[in-house]
N, C-alpha and C positions, 0 to 999 in steps of 0.2 A: 074436623079434626085440626086444633091450632097445633103452629110449631110451637115451638117449646126454644127457648132467645137464652139464653146461658154467659152471664158478662162476665163469667172468664174468658179472655183476653190478654196479650202477653203484652206482654210490656213492649215489647216492639211496637203490639195493633195501639197499643195507649198513643205511645208516644207523635206516631203519626198519624194523628185521629187531631195532633197536639196542636195551640197556635202556635208555639215556636217553629215545632217543624214544620206548618204553614210555609210560615213568613221564613223560614228557610229556603224552602221551597223557591217562594219567588220574587228571594231575594239572587238566589242562580238564576232561574229563570227572568231576571230581568237583562243580565250580561246578558247566558248563554244566548238567548234570540236571536236580538240583537246585533248584537257580535257575529253570532252563523250567519246570520244574512247578507249584512254587511258585503263578509267577503266571502260570499257566495258570486254575490253580483259582481263586485269588485276579480274574482275569478274569471266568470262569467264571462264578463266587459273584454278579459283578455282573449278568452280562446273566443273571439268572436270577431273581438279585431282583427287576431293573427287569423282566423278564415276566408272575413268580407274586407276588411281595409288594408291589403298585404303591402300597396303603394305603399299606406304613408308609415307602417308597424317596420317596412324596409328604412327608410330613413337613414340614413347618418347623423350619428349626432356628433362624433371622434371618430375618428380612422374606422377605423370599421364599427365599432357597436351604434347599431343602429337603438332604438323608439322600441323594437321583438325584445330583443336582450333585455336593456332601460326594461321597462314592464315586469317580462321574466323574475329578472331578481329582485323587484320588491315585490314578489312575491312570496317572495322567501322571508323579506322582513317584514312584510304585514302577520307572515306568521310568527316572526319570534315577539314584533311588537302586542298583539294579541293576548299569547301567551304571559310577556311579564304584567301585561294592565290587568289579567287575569287572575297572577296569583296577589298582585296587590290588594285588588276588587275582596279576592278573598280572604289576608290576611285582616282584613277591613271589616269586611263587612261577612262572611262564612262563620270560618273557623272559629269567634266567641259566640256567635251563638251555634254552631257543633261541637263543643266545648261546653256545653253546656247543658245541651243534650247528653252528649257522652258520660259525664256527670251523672243525669239524672237516672241512666238506665243501665250504668256500673250499677250507682245505689240500689236499686230494685234489683239487681239480680245480686247482690251479698243481702239483703235486706229477705231475701226469696232462697238463696242459700241460706243462712243464718237457719231460719222457719223450719224448713226439711231435718238442717241438721241438730234443733232442734225436739221438733215429734219427734226425731228418728232417738236421741236421749230420752224424752218421754216413754219409745217405747220397750228400750231397754229397763226403766226404773219399775216396770209395771208385769214385769216377769217374775 
């Protein structure tokens, strides 16, 4: 018994299999995975040092400000820095390709809607 494959895939499935979408995924992952790994390593370093290097983290730098407080504040700074870098990356590398894919999908959807409307009008004429 053979399984029949119907070539009727949705516009979204066709776009997902296309080279532009694959390139968009590659560009996203090229930023997201290394940035996530770097941030998690940085955060883990902060947690490990806070738990097992208390003397080092408790070292006073200025007044009541110690290394642990500076590292903690740098967590916020690095979070905002990564968000800013991602917005720049997305604007330059992801958005143009995503806009092109969106236009393709909307064009196919509009063409499909026009074809459906034309089929409906043709059915009315045959009555």
